[in-house]
C-alpha positions in Angstrom: 5.8 1.5 -8.6 2.4 2.9 -7.8 0.0 0.1 -7.0 2.7 -2.1 -5.5 2.7 -3.3 -2.0 5.1 -1.9 0.6 5.9 -3.4 4.0 7.0 -1.0 6.8 10.4 -2.0 8.1 10.8 0.7 10.7 8.7 2.8 13.1 5.7 2.1 15.2 3.9 0.6 12.1 6.7 -2.0 11.5 5.3 -5.0 9.7 2.2 -3.3 8.4 1.3 -3.7 4.7 0.5 -0.7 2.6 -0.2 0.1 -1.1 1.9 2.8 -2.7 -0.2 5.7 -4.0 2.6 8.1 -5.1 6.3 8.4 -5.1 8.4 11.6 -4.7 12.2 11.3 -4.7 12.8 9.5 -1.3 9.3 9.8 0.1 6.4 7.4 -0.6 2.7 8.1 0.0 1.1 4.9 1.4 -2.4 3.8 2.2 -3.8 0.8 4.1 -7.5 1.8 3.7 -7.9 1.7 7.5 -5.7 3.9 9.7 -4.3 5.7 6.6 -7.0 6.2 4.0 -6.1 7.5 0.6 -7.4 11.0 1.5 -4.7 11.2 4.2 -1.8 8.9 3.1 1.2 8.1 5.3 4.4 9.7 4.2 7.3 7.2 4.7 10.9 7.4 3.7 11.7 4.9 0.9 14.5 3.4 2.9 12.1 2.5 5.7 9.9 0.2 3.6 10.4 -3.0 1.7 8.8 -2.7 -1.7 7.1 -5.8 -3.0 7.9 -6.2 -6.7 4.4 -7.5 -7.4 1.5 -5.5 -8.7 -2.0 -5.7 -7.1 -4.1 -8.7 -7.9 -7.1 -6.5 -8.8 -6.5 -4.9 -12.2 -9.3 -2.5 -11.5 -7.3 -0.9 -8.7 -4.2 -0.6 -10.9 -6.2 1.1 -13.6 -7.8 3.5 -11.0 -4.3 4.5 -9.8 -3.1 5.1 -13.3 -6.2 7.1 -14.2 -6.0 9.2 -10.9 -9.4 7.9 -9.9 -10.4 7.6 -6.3 -9.8 4.3 -4.5 -12.2 3.3 -1.8 -11.0 2.1 1.5 -12.8 -1.2 0.9 -10.9 -1.9 -2.3 -7.6 -1.2 -0.6 -8.4 -3.4 2.4 -9.6 -6.2 0.1 -6.3 -6.1 -2.0 -4.2 -6.2 1.2 -6.3 -9.0 2.6 -5.8 -11.0 -0.6 -2.1 -10.4 -0.5 -1.8 -11.5 3.1 -4.2 -14.5 2.7 -1.9 -16.0 0.1 0.7 -16.4 2.9 2.9 -13.6 1.7 2.9 -11.7 5.0 1.2 -11.5 8.3 -0.2 -8.1 9.0 0.2 -6.5 12.4 -2.7 -4.3 13.5 
């Protein structure tokens, strides 16, 4: 599931699009490359997000996640922007 998009469905960040960095039981570590960079990911309960069953468009990012390489904030923001640009979701914030 790492590398998939997740949309917050509850909390003050409702409607915000994230990328899943890691998953631990019922907790997901999420990043948006802006307010929540990969160095300080957001911890969110799995039941409070809608997981998009689509991998990232940029294969390089998926490979970096699989190889435990660092993702830059720009790469994350670009992937989320591409996802939103295709009319999948409007991002709040």
